C-alpha positions in Angstrom: 0.0 0.0 0.0 1.7 3.2 -1.2 -1.0 5.9 -0.5 -0.4 8.9 1.6 -4.1 9.1 2.5 -6.8 6.5 3.1 -10.5 7.2 3.8 -12.1 5.4 6.7 -14.1 3.2 4.3 -10.8 1.8 2.9 -9.5 0.8 6.3 -9.8 -2.3 8.6 -7.7 -4.1 11.1 -5.3 -5.3 8.4 -4.4 -1.6 7.8 -2.7 -1.2 11.2 0.9 -0.8 9.8 -0.4 2.1 7.6 -2.9 3.9 9.9 -1.9 2.9 13.4 -4.1 1.4 16.1 -6.6 4.2 16.4 -7.1 4.5 12.6 -7.5 0.8 12.1 -10.1 0.6 14.9 -12.1 3.4 13.4 -12.1 1.8 10.0 -13.1 -1.5 11.5 -16.0 0.1 13.4 -17.4 1.8 10.4 -17.3 -1.4 8.3 -19.1 -3.2 11.2 -21.9 -0.6 11.0 -21.2 1.4 14.2 -22.0 5.1 14.4 -18.6 6.6 13.7 -18.1 10.1 12.2 -16.5 9.9 8.8 -12.9 11.0 7.9 -9.6 9.9 6.6 -6.1 8.9 7.8 -2.8 10.4 6.7 -0.8 7.1 6.6 2.6 6.2 8.1 4.0 6.4 4.6 3.5 10.2 4.7 5.2 10.4 8.1 8.2 8.4 6.9 8.5 10.5 3.8 8.5 13.6 6.1 11.2 12.5 8.5 13.4 10.9 5.7 14.0 14.4 4.4 16.2 14.9 7.4 19.9 14.2 7.3 20.0 14.4 11.1 17.3 11.9 12.1 19.4 8.8 12.2 21.9 10.4 14.5 19.1 11.6 16.8 17.6 8.0 16.8 21.0 6.7 17.8 20.9 9.0 20.8 17.4 7.9 21.7 18.6 4.3 21.8 20.9 5.1 24.7 18.4 6.9 26.9 17.3 5.2 30.1 13.6 5.4 31.2 14.4 7.2 34.4 16.8 9.8 32.9 14.2 12.5 32.6 16.6 15.3 32.1 18.3 13.7 29.1 14.9 12.8 27.7 13.7 16.4 28.0 16.8 17.8 26.3 16.9 15.3 23.4 13.1 15.4 22.9 13.2 19.2 22.6 16.1 19.0 20.1 14.2 16.5 17.9 10.9 18.5 18.0 12.7 21.8 17.1 14.5 20.0 14.3 11.3 18.5 12.8 9.4 21.8 13.3 12.0 23.5 11.0 11.3 21.1 8.2 8.5 21.6 5.6 5.9 19.1 4.7 6.6 17.6 1.2 4.3 19.1 -1.5 3.0 15.7 -2.8 1.8 14.8 0.7 0.1 18.2 1.1 -1.8 17.7 -2.2 -3.1 14.2 -1.1 -4.3 15.6 2.2 -6.1 18.6 0.7 -7.8 16.3 -1.9 -9.2 14.2 0.9 -10.1 17.3 2.9 -12.2 18.7 0.0 -13.7 15.3 -0.8 -14.8 14.8 2.8 -16.1 18.4 3.2 -14.0 21.5 3.3 -16.5 23.4 5.3 -16.6 20.9 8.1 -14.7 21.0 11.4 -12.3 18.1 12.2 -10.7 16.4 15.2 -7.0 15.6 14.3 -5.5 12.8 16.4 -2.2 11.0 16.3 -2.4 7.2 15.7 0.9 5.3 16.3 1.5 1.8 14.9 2.2 0.6 18.5 -1.0 2.3 19.8 -4.4 0.9 20.9 -3.1 -2.7 20.9 -4.1 -5.5 23.2 -0.7 -5.4 24.8 0.0 -1.6 25.0 -2.5 1.3 24.8 -0.1 4.3 24.3 -3.1 6.3 25.4 -2.4 10.0 25.7 1.2 9.7 24.5 0.7 11.8 21.3 -1.3 15.0 20.7 -4.9 15.7 19.7 -6.3 18.9 18.1 -10.0 19.6 18.1 -12.3 21.8 16.0 -9.7 22.3 13.2 -11.1 24.3 10.3 -9.6 25.2 7.0 -6.6 23.8 5.1 -3.9 25.9 6.9 -5.1 24.8 10.4 -5.3 21.2 9.1 -1.8 21.0 7.7 -0.4 22.6 10.9 -2.2 20.2 13.1 -1.0 17.1 11.1 2.6 18.3 11.3 2.2 18.9 15.1 0.9 15.3 15.5 3.9 13.9 13.7 6.2 15.9 16.0 4.3 14.8 19.1 5.8 11.3 18.6 8.8 12.8 20.3 7.2 14.4 23.3 9.0 13.6 26.6 6.1 11.3 27.7 6.0 9.5 24.4 9.8 8.8 24.4 9.7 7.6 28.0 6.7 5.3 27.4 8.4 3.7 24.4 11.7 3.3 26.4 9.9 1.7 29.4 8.0 -0.7 27.2 11.0 -1.7 25.1 9.6 -0.3 21.8 12.3 0.6 19.2 11.9 4.3 18.4 12.7 3.6 14.7 9.9 1.0 14.4 7.1 3.1 15.8 5.5 5.1 13.0 2.7 7.7 13.1 -0.5 8.1 11.2 -2.8 11.0 11.7 -6.6 10.5 12.0 -8.7 13.4 10.6 -12.3 12.8 11.7 -15.4 15.0 11.3 -16.1 16.9 14.6 -19.1 16.0 16.6 -20.4 19.0 18.7 -21.8 17.1 21.6 -24.2 18.1 24.3 -22.4 15.5 26.5 -19.4 13.2 26.0 -17.2 10.8 27.9 -15.5 7.5 28.2 -17.0 4.0 28.5 -15.2 0.8 29.7 -17.0 -2.5 28.9 -15.4 -3.9 32.1 -15.0 -2.2 35.5 -11.5 -0.7 35.1 -11.0 -0.6 38.9 -12.1 -4.1 40.0 -11.6 -5.8 36.6 -15.1 -7.3 36.8 -16.2 -8.3 33.3 -19.8 -7.6 32.0 -20.0 -4.5 34.1 -20.1 -1.4 31.8 -18.6 1.6 33.5 -19.5 5.0 31.9 -17.9 8.4 32.7 -19.9 11.3 31.3 -19.7 15.1 31.3 -21.2 18.1 29.5 -19.5 19.4 26.3 -16.5 17.8 24.7 -14.9 14.8 26.3 -11.6 16.6 26.5 -12.5 18.0 30.0 -12.7 14.4 31.3 -9.6 13.1 29.5 -7.5 16.0 30.7 -8.8 15.7 34.3 -10.3 19.2 34.4 -13.7 17.9 35.6 -14.9 15.0 37.7 -17.4 13.1 35.6 -20.6 11.4 36.5 -20.1 7.6 36.9 -22.7 5.1 35.8 -22.4 1.3 36.0 -24.6 -1.1 34.1 -24.9 -4.8 34.5 -27.4 -7.1 32.8 -29.3 -4.1 31.3 -29.7 -2.6 34.9 -28.1 0.5 36.3 -26.3 -0.8 39.5 -24.5 2.5 40.3 -25.1 6.1 39.6 -22.7 8.6 41.1 -23.5 12.3 40.2 -20.5 14.6 40.5 -20.4 18.4 40.7 -19.3 19.5 37.2 -18.2 23.2 37.4 -16.8 23.5 33.9 -17.2 22.2 30.4 -15.2 22.5 27.1 -17.1 23.6 24.0 -16.1 24.3 20.4 -15.8 27.8 18.9 -17.3 28.7 15.5 -14.0 29.9 14.2 -12.1 26.8 15.3 -10.5 25.7 18.6 -12.2 25.3 21.9 -13.1 27.3 25.0 -13.6 26.4 28.7 -16.8 27.7 30.2 -18.3 27.7 33.7 -21.5 25.8 34.0 -24.5 27.5 35.7 -25.1 26.3 39.3 -28.4 24.6 38.4 -26.6 22.4 35.8 -23.5 21.5 37.9 -25.2 18.6 39.8 -27.6 17.6 37.1 -27.2 14.0 35.7 -25.5 14.2 32.4 -27.5 11.2 30.9 -31.0 10.0 31.5 -31.5 6.3 32.6 -32.7 5.2 29.2 -29.7 6.7 27.4 -27.3 5.1 29.9 -28.8 1.7 29.1 -28.7 2.4 25.4 -25.0 3.5 25.5 -24.0 0.4 27.6 -25.7 -1.9 25.0 -23.7 -0.1 22.3 -20.5 -0.7 24.2 -21.3 -4.4 24.7 -21.9 -4.8 20.9 -18.4 -3.2 20.2 -16.8 -5.6 22.8 -18.5 -8.6 21.1 -17.2 -7.5 17.7 -13.6 -7.3 18.9 -13.8 -10.2 21.4 -12.0 -8.0 23.9 -13.0 -5.6 26.6 -13.0 -2.0 25.2 -12.1 1.5 26.3 -14.4 3.7 24.2 -14.6 7.4 23.6 -18.2 8.5 22.8 -20.3 11.6 22.2 -24.0 12.4 22.3 -25.3 15.0 19.8 -28.7 15.7 18.3 -30.3 12.6 20.0 -27.6 10.2 18.7 -24.6 8.5 20.2 -21.3 8.6 18.2 -18.2 6.5 18.7 -15.1 8.5 18.4 -12.6 5.7 19.1 -12.3 2.3 20.7 -9.3 0.4 22.0 -8.6 -2.7 24.1 -8.4 -2.2 27.9 -4.8 -3.2 28.5 -4.8 -2.8 32.3 -7.1 -5.8 33.0 -5.5 -8.9 34.6 -6.7 -11.9 32.5 -9.5 -13.9 34.2 -8.9 -17.7 34.6 -11.1 -19.4 32.0 -13.8 -21.8 33.1 -16.0 -23.9 30.9 -19.1 -24.4 33.1 -20.3 -20.8 33.0 -20.6 -20.7 36.8 -19.1 -18.2 39.2 -15.7 -19.3 40.6 -13.3 -17.8 43.2 -9.6 -18.3 42.5 -6.6 -17.8 44.9 -3.1 -16.9 43.6 -0.8 -19.9 44.0 2.1 -17.5 44.0 0.8 -15.8 47.1 0.4 -19.1 48.8 3.9 -20.1 47.8 5.2 -16.5 48.2 6.5 -16.2 44.6 4.4 -13.8 42.5 6.6 -13.5 39.4 5.3 -14.6 36.1 6.1 -18.2 35.1 6.9 -19.8 31.7 4.4 -22.3 30.2 6.5 -25.4 31.2 6.4 -24.4 34.8 2.7 -23.7 34.8 2.1 -27.0 33.0 4.1 -29.0 35.5 2.3 -27.3 38.5 -1.1 -27.9 36.9 -0.4 -31.6 37.1 -0.4 -31.5 40.9 -4.2 -32.0 40.8 -3.9 -35.1 38.7 -3.6 -37.2 41.8 -7.2 -36.4 42.5 -8.6 -37.6 39.1 -8.3 -40.5 36.7 -7.1 -38.7 33.5 -5.0 -35.7 32.4 -7.7 -34.1 30.3 -8.3 -31.1 32.5 -7.3 -29.8 35.9 -10.3 -29.6 38.2 -8.5 -27.4 40.7 -5.6 -25.5 39.1 -5.9 -22.8 36.4 -3.6 -20.3 34.8 -4.0 -16.7 33.8 -1.5 -13.9 33.1 1.5 -16.3 33.4 0.4 -17.3 37.0 -1.2 -20.3 38.6 -4.5 -20.0 40.4 -6.3 -22.5 42.6 -10.1 -22.8 42.5 -11.3 -22.7 46.0 -15.0 -22.2 45.2 -16.1 -25.7 46.5 -14.2 -25.5 49.8 -15.5 -22.0 50.4 -19.1 -23.1 49.8 -18.8 -25.8 52.5 -18.7 -23.8 55.8 -16.5 -26.2 57.8 -13.8 -26.2 55.1 -14.2 -22.5 54.7 -13.5 -22.0 58.4 -10.4 -24.2 58.1 -9.1 -22.4 55.0 -9.5 -19.0 56.7 -7.5 -20.2 59.7 -4.8 -21.7 57.4 -4.5 -18.6 55.1 -4.5 -16.2 58.0 -1.1 -17.6 58.9 0.1 -17.2 55.3 -1.4 -13.8 54.3 -4.0 -11.8 56.3 -5.0 -9.8 53.2 -5.7 -13.1 51.4 -8.2 -14.0 54.1 -9.8 -10.6 54.0 -10.2 -10.8 50.3 -11.8 -14.3 50.5 -14.1 -12.9 53.2 -15.3 -10.3 50.7 -15.5 -12.9 47.9 -18.0 -15.1 49.8 -20.3 -12.1 50.2 -20.3 -11.5 46.5 -23.9 -11.6 45.1 -22.9 -14.2 42.5 -21.2 -16.4 45.1 -24.3 -16.3 47.4 -26.4 -17.7 44.5 -24.2 -20.8 44.4 -25.0 -24.0 46.3 -22.9 -27.0 47.0 -25.0 -30.2 46.3 -24.6 -33.3 48.4 -23.5 -35.1 45.2 -20.8 -32.6 44.5 -19.7 -32.7 48.2 -19.5 -36.5 48.1 -17.5 -36.5 44.9 -15.0 -34.0 46.3 -14.6 -36.0 49.5 -14.1 -39.2 47.5 -11.3 -37.5 45.5 -9.6 -36.1 48.6 -10.1 -38.9 51.1 -7.4 -41.3 49.9 -4.8 -38.5 50.5 -6.3 -36.6 53.4 -7.3 -39.4 55.7 -3.8 -41.1 55.8 -2.3 -37.7 56.4 -4.6 -37.1 59.4 -3.8 -40.5 60.8 -0.1 -39.7 60.6 -0.6 -36.3 62.2 -2.3 -38.0 65.2 0.4 -40.6 65.4 3.1 -37.8 65.4 1.2 -35.9 68.1 0.5 -38.8 70.6 2.8 -41.7 70.0 6.0 -41.1 68.0 9.2 -39.6 69.4 9.5 -36.1 68.0 13.3 -36.2 68.3 13.4 -38.7 65.5 11.0 -36.8 63.2 13.7 -35.0 61.1 15.7 -38.2 60.4 12.5 -40.0 59.4 11.4 -37.2 57.1 14.9 -36.9 55.5 15.0 -40.6 54.8 11.5 -40.5 53.4 12.4 -37.7 51.0 15.6 -39.5 49.8 13.8 -42.8 49.2 10.9 -41.1 47.2 13.3 -39.1 45.2 15.6 -42.1 44.4 12.6 -44.2 43.4 11.2 -41.4 41.1 14.5 -40.7 39.5 15.0 -44.3 38.6 11.4 -44.5 37.2 11.8 -41.4 35.0 15.4 -41.9 33.7 14.6 -45.6 32.8 12.8 -44.4 29.7 13.2 -41.6 27.1 11.1 -39.5 24.7 7.3 -39.2 25.2 7.2 -41.9 27.8 9.6 -40.0 30.0 7.5 -36.9 29.9 4.4 -39.0 30.7 6.2 -40.4 33.7 7.1 -36.9 34.9 3.5 -36.0 34.6 2.4 -39.1 36.6 5.1 -38.4 39.2 3.8 -34.8 39.7 0.3 -36.1 40.0 1.3 -38.4 42.9 3.3 -35.6 44.6 0.4 -34.3 46.9 0.2 -37.6 48.7 4.0 -37.7 49.2 4.2 -34.0 50.3 1.4 -34.4 52.8 3.1 -37.4 54.2 6.2 -35.4 54.8 4.2 -32.4 56.0 2.4 -34.5 58.6 5.3 -33.8 61.0 5.0 -30.1 60.6 1.2 -30.2 60.8 1.5 -32.0 64.1 3.8 -29.2 65.2 1.3 -26.6 64.2 -1.4 -28.3 66.3 1.0 -28.7 69.2 1.9 -25.0 68.9 -1.8 -24.0 68.9 -2.5 -26.1 72.0 0.6 -24.7 73.8 -0.2 -21.2 72.9 -3.8 -21.5 74.2 -2.7 -23.1 77.5 0.2 -20.6 78.1 -2.0 -17.6 77.2 -4.7 -18.8 79.7 -2.0 -19.2 82.3 0.1 -16.0 81.9 -1.8 -13.7 79.5 -1.3 -12.8 75.8 1.7 -10.4 76.2 3.9 -12.7 78.2 2.8 -15.8 76.3 3.8 -14.1 73.0 7.2 -13.2 74.4 7.9 -16.7 75.8 6.8 -18.4 72.6 8.9 -16.0 70.5 12.0 -17.0 72.6 11.0 -20.7 72.3 10.9 -20.3 68.5 14.5 -19.3 68.2 17.0 -21.6 66.5 14.5 -24.4 65.8 16.3 -27.6 64.9 15.6 -29.4 61.7 14.8 -26.5 59.5 16.4 -27.3 56.1 16.4 -23.6 55.2 18.1 -22.4 58.4 20.7 -25.2 57.9 21.2 -23.9 54.4 21.9 -20.4 55.7 24.3 -21.7 58.4 26.3 -23.7 55.8 26.4 -20.7 53.4 27.8 -18.7 56.4 30.5 -21.4 56.7 31.2 -21.0 53.0 31.6 -17.2 53.5 34.0 -17.9 56.4 36.1 -20.0 54.0 36.1 -17.2 51.5 37.0 -14.5 54.0 40.3 -16.3 54.7 41.5 -15.6 51.2 41.5 -11.9 49.9 42.1 -13.1 46.3 38.9 -15.3 46.5 36.9 -12.3 47.7 38.4 -10.1 44.9 37.5 -12.7 42.3 34.0 -13.1 43.6 33.4 -9.4 43.3 33.8 -9.6 39.5 33.0 -13.3 38.7 30.4 -14.4 36.2 29.0 -17.8 35.3 31.2 -18.1 32.2 34.3 -20.0 33.2 33.6 -19.5 36.9 35.3 -22.6 38.2 38.3 -22.4 35.8 39.2 -18.8 36.9 38.4 -19.6 40.6 41.1 -22.3 40.7 43.7 -19.8 39.6 43.5 -17.7 42.7 45.0 -18.4 46.2 42.4 -20.4 48.2 40.3 -21.1 45.2 40.6 -24.9 45.5 39.5 -24.9 49.1 36.6 -22.6 48.4 35.6 -24.7 45.4 35.6 -27.9 47.5 33.4 -26.2 50.1 31.1 -24.9 47.4 30.8 -28.3 45.8 29.8 -29.8 49.2 27.2 -27.1 49.6 25.8 -27.6 46.1 25.5 -31.4 46.7 23.0 -30.7 49.4 21.3 -27.5 48.1 22.3 -27.1 44.5 18.7 -27.7 43.4 17.5 -24.5 45.1 17.3 -20.9 43.9 15.1 -17.9 44.2 11.6 -18.5 42.9 12.3 -22.2 43.0 8.7 -23.4 42.4 9.3 -22.2 38.8 11.2 -25.2 37.3 12.6 -22.9 34.5 14.5 -20.7 37.0 18.3 -21.5 36.9 19.3 -23.6 40.0 22.4 -22.9 42.0 24.1 -25.9 40.6 23.5 -24.5 37.1 24.7 -21.0 38.0 26.6 -20.9 41.4 27.3 -17.2 40.9 23.8 -16.5 42.2 25.2 -17.2 45.6 27.9 -14.6 45.4 25.8 -11.6 46.7 24.8 -13.5 49.8 28.4 -14.7 50.4 29.8 -11.1 50.0 27.0 -9.6 52.1 27.8 -12.1 54.9 31.5 -11.2 54.8 30.7 -7.5 54.7 28.2 -7.5 57.6 29.2 -10.3 60.0 32.3 -11.4 61.7 33.8 -15.0 61.4 31.5 -17.7 63.0 29.0 -15.0 64.0 26.2 -16.9 62.3 26.9 -20.0 64.3 27.3 -18.1 67.5 23.9 -16.4 67.0 22.3 -19.7 66.3 23.8 -21.3 69.4 22.7 -18.3 71.4 19.2 -18.8 70.1 19.3 -22.5 71.4 20.4 -21.2 74.9 17.5 -18.6 74.9 15.0 -21.2 73.7 16.2 -23.6 76.5 15.7 -20.9 79.1 12.2 -20.2 77.6 11.4 -23.8 78.0 12.3 -23.7 81.7 10.3 -20.4 82.2 7.2 -21.9 80.5 7.3 -25.1 82.6 7.7 -23.0 85.8 4.3 -21.4 85.0 2.5 -24.7 85.5 1.9 -27.0 88.4 3.4 -30.4 88.8 0.5 -32.3 87.2 0.3 -30.2 84.1 4.1 -30.1 83.4 4.3 -33.5 81.8 1.7 -32.5 79.1 3.3 -29.0 78.6 6.8 -30.7 78.4 5.4 -33.0 75.6 4.0 -30.0 73.8 7.3 -28.1 74.0 9.2 -31.1 72.6 6.7 -31.3 69.7 7.0 -27.6 69.2 10.8 -27.5 69.1 11.3 -30.6 67.0 8.4 -30.3 64.5 7.9 -26.6 63.9 11.3 -26.4 62.3 10.2 -28.9 59.7 8.0 -26.3 58.0 10.2 -26.4 54.8 10.5 -30.2 54.5 7.6 -30.8 52.1 8.7 -27.9 49.9 12.3 -29.3 50.0 10.9 -32.6 48.8 9.1 -30.9 45.9 12.1 -28.9 44.9 14.3 -32.1 45.0 11.9 -33.7 42.5 11.8 -30.6 40.3 15.5 -30.9 40.0 15.0 -34.5 38.7 12.2 -33.4 36.3 14.3 -30.5 35.0 17.4 -32.7 34.2 15.1 -35.2 32.5 13.3 -32.6 30.4 16.5 -30.8 29.4 17.9 -34.1 28.1 14.8 -34.5 25.9 15.2 -30.8 24.8 18.8 -31.5 23.8 17.6 -34.4 21.6 14.9 -32.2 20.0 17.6 -29.5 19.4 19.9 -32.0 17.7 17.0 -33.1 15.5 16.5 -29.4 14.5 13.0 -29.2 16.1 14.1 -26.7 18.8 16.5 -23.8 18.0 17.7 -23.7 21.6 17.5 -26.2 24.4 16.0 -23.7 26.8 13.1 -23.1 24.3 11.5 -26.1 25.9 10.6 -23.8 28.8 7.9 -22.2 26.5 6.1 -25.5 25.9 3.7 -27.6 27.9 4.2 -31.2 28.8 1.4 -32.2 26.4 3.2 -30.4 23.6 6.5 -32.1 24.5 4.8 -35.5 24.2 3.3 -34.5 20.8 6.7 -33.3 19.5 8.3 -36.5 20.6 5.6 -38.5 18.8 5.8 -36.4 15.6 2.2 -35.3 15.9 2.6 -31.6 16.7 0.8 -29.7 13.9 1.7 -26.1 14.5 4.8 -24.1 13.7 6.8 -24.7 16.9 9.3 -21.8 16.4 6.5 -19.2 15.8 4.7 -20.5 18.9 7.8 -20.2 21.0 8.6 -16.6 19.8 5.0 -15.6 20.5 5.1 -17.0 24.0 8.4 -15.3 24.7 6.8 -12.0 24.0 3.8 -12.9 26.1 6.0 -13.9 29.0 7.6 -10.4 28.9 4.2 -8.8 29.0 3.1 -11.1 31.8 6.1 -10.0 33.9 4.7 -6.5 33.9 1.3 -7.6 35.3 0.6 -7.3 39.0 -1.0 -10.6 40.1 -4.0 -10.3 42.4 -4.4 -12.4 45.6 -8.0 -13.3 44.7 -9.8 -13.1 41.4 -13.2 -14.3 40.3 -14.1 -16.0 37.0 -15.7 -12.6 36.1 -12.2 -11.0 36.3 -13.1 -9.1 39.5 -10.0 -8.5 41.6 -10.7 -8.6 45.3 -7.9 -7.0 47.3 -9.1 -7.3 50.9 -8.7 -4.7 53.6 -5.8 -4.2 55.9 -5.8 -4.9 59.7 -7.4 -2.3 62.0 -4.5 -1.4 64.2 -3.6 1.7 66.3 -0.7 3.1 64.5 0.8 6.6 63.9 -0.5 8.7 61.0 0.7 7.7 57.6 2.1 4.4 58.9 2.0 1.5 56.5 -0.1 -1.3 58.0 0.8 -4.9 57.6 0.9 -8.2 59.5 3.2 -8.4 62.6 5.2 -11.6 62.0 8.3 -11.1 64.2 8.1 -9.0 67.3 10.4 -6.1 68.2 11.0 -2.5 67.0 14.0 -1.4 64.9 15.1 1.6 63.0 17.4 1.7 60.1 18.1 2.5 56.4 15.7 0.7 54.0 17.4 -1.3 51.3 14.8 -2.0 48.7 15.9 -5.2 46.8 13.7 -6.8 44.1 16.2 -9.5 43.0 18.6 -11.4 45.2 21.4 -11.0 42.7 21.3 -7.2 43.3 21.5 -7.6 47.1 24.0 -5.4 48.7 23.0 -5.0 52.4 25.3 -3.1 54.8 25.4 -3.5 58.5 22.3 -2.1 60.3 20.1 -2.0 57.1 16.5 -3.2 56.8 15.5 -5.5 53.9 12.4 -4.3 52.0 11.3 -6.7 49.2 8.3 -8.2 47.5 8.7 -11.6 49.0 11.4 -14.0 50.1 11.8 -17.7 49.7 14.5 -20.2 50.8 16.9 -18.8 48.3 16.9 -15.5 50.3 17.8 -17.2 53.6 21.6 -16.3 53.6 20.9 -12.6 53.4 18.9 -12.6 56.7 22.2 -12.8 58.6 22.9 -9.2 57.3 19.5 -7.6 57.9 18.3 -6.0 61.1 14.6 -6.0 60.0 12.3 -7.2 57.2 9.4 -5.7 55.3 7.6 -7.8 52.6 4.6 -7.1 50.3 3.4 -10.7 50.4 3.2 -13.2 53.2 2.0 -13.8 56.8 3.0 -15.6 60.0 3.9 -18.8 58.3 5.6 -17.5 55.1 9.3 -18.2 54.7 10.6 -14.7 55.6 8.5 -14.5 58.7 9.7 -17.9 60.1 13.4 -17.1 59.4 13.0 -13.5 60.9 11.6 -15.0 64.1 14.4 -17.6 64.2 17.0 -14.9 63.8 15.2 -12.6 66.2 14.8 -9.6 63.8 11.6 -7.5 63.7 9.4 -8.1 60.6 6.2 -6.9 59.0 4.6 -8.7 56.1 1.7 -8.1 53.7 2.3 -4.3 53.1 0.8 -3.7 49.7 3.1 -1.9 47.3 5.8 -1.5 50.0 8.7 -1.6 47.5 7.3 1.4 45.7 6.2 3.4 48.7 9.4 2.9 50.7 12.3 4.5 48.8 15.7 2.8 48.7 17.9 4.5 51.3 15.1 6.1 53.3 15.1 5.8 57.1 12.3 3.7 58.5 11.0 2.2 61.7 9.6 -1.3 61.9 7.2 -2.3 64.6 7.0 -6.0 64.3 4.9 -6.3 67.4 2.0 -4.2 66.3 2.5 -4.7 62.5 3.3 -1.3 60.9 6.2 0.6 59.3 6.9 4.3 59.6 8.9 6.3 57.0 10.9 8.6 59.2 13.0 10.4 56.6 
């Protein structure tokens, strides 16, 4: 297509490279019969011809390539230089002629809205809304040519440059078309979303409306009326005070006018018109198959659509097939790992529910959306006894999660649901073979078995299960190997619950001990004594990992050359270069011993695609260097031993609070508490041990597929599902595998930018929950108190462990922690996390190390700035930003 100008009637979705997202959408809407004012588009070919006149533009683009998103000063200077340069250039005559021909053909006496339309604009993945300029009520050829040129230049406003840089769009590959559309002179105008943009709830049309042109709403000059429509009924009507409106001037341009007092609080639209507009929006959504953000106007008793684009801010709703209302909980919040995952990881985790059903056709419990895994808890929430148990369990994990579920069960759609006896029986029948043996083991651990032997028993159990599964999986190859991995994952819940039965018994013993002690001495003293008793719990695989990494740091600190090497080391040739420095051999031997035990671990370890420590040992370097920088030799062992002494004293103090006849029972509870509570990480350790087996097996198969020329790179297997791997191995995969992989790589990058909700419904509604009611100073950030004490210090905001550089006396502020973060706890004096609760990893380790901690502070890593001075109150559960 080599035209400089295209009329709307010549445009559809295939025209996007020539007319941008906005132009393509308008042409598509007109062809579909929607009421869109006519007009034409000045194509990207015209823009390219305009900038190609410049001999400077390539040099300026080169400078743009090196700008960082947060370098606002450089963006401002370079943006101004580019705009001034383009302003000095003339529009080519042949482009002018084409524009004026279209202008006369469409109607030279009409007024027009002139809007920018970029090729990377109004897409499902990026809206680019408001990045380029719009000019309203343009009249006559001179105004039109000037407005079009201004639109071209607006591709280089500071905000547009920054947006492209942040979203990784190549400045050279984004071209600009200009939409020239007949002006509508509306009595009222506004914006309509075909899903609630705040909660994400689908099928709820949300309408913002104001008097005059919609520009007053878009620019934020006026608070619009808000109407919400669901199932052809108005469910919300919020009338705002509208002091001003923007109107068109006869000679061109616009004017802002004050509205008379009697009109300021008058509804902008009547009820019948609200319903009519909502129905129009739903028709547009149906046409595109996506929720839409629509600009509309109402003039002379008719609605007009000025533009429509996908809503890019909605988190995808998990897809169900039964048409019923479902409540989903983020698996990432349960496991405290909220990053996006690749398809292989999601596929593997989805097979956890296969142990509860006969085939692999569809998961009845686990779903995916936005690159995350969600668990469907609708059934357990409908059954009140299981709902009560879930709330108690989740409260230990994340208080906001429980609050959100509490709101979910009050939802009008949830209230309509009922749990039939047949469904209840079917669910019980699926769960019974796994749950009942676990409960029996828990009771045995509580009343009969010696808790001192629990860790050794569990360790042996994990080794035997892993050895058996490894032999079973590596005995075969190809499709059968992948099937066996899938089967092994399906059997995992039974094995994990068997291992977890020790810790569950510990939790029950803890609850009993807490109740008895609180009744005896009161809540404050009970909390203190149990906090002391919790220190340096034996048997915690994650704590042991941290201690052994401290030993590794002590080995390194003996050799300055090793430390110097670690400061600059990378994974390429890591061991070869290490052996060249003094002390490198001894350090390597210690590192090898560490990796034999813990090499299958890493940060975000429930994602099988994450590189393990045995694949990239340099991931451990920040923790080792942080340990050397912030602690003295053997300090980590001394702290742990001191914790054992303090816990022993707490045991004596607790027993002294009870009479002779009660002491035997309390002594048993303390032994259970001390020996079993530390085993909280064992079941996860068992899972991660198996994931290491699965990953090695899958990568072997991926190497074979690469050698056959089916996969370009071995790691591309991370973007496939287990079913697709089986199909590839059996030569029955029908699609273009390389195209699929490339598309999923792009989608993964987009998913990384999404914020995963704790709770989401099948209608896409995000339920956030409300924070705790706590007496706290003004402006304090409220969270969950997870490790008592008060501490002040410099906040070190760390989002990735490999970037960790804690100094003595600093407080770690992060999204979440998992076992991979344990070593850094020896350097921190306090902890703040966005995700988690009493039983999450960071909270448990913080209590063991005796550092104050607050979890579940929404958006903490953005609110608390790196380097700011803060106070943590881990007893009450809040954080103050002091400076």
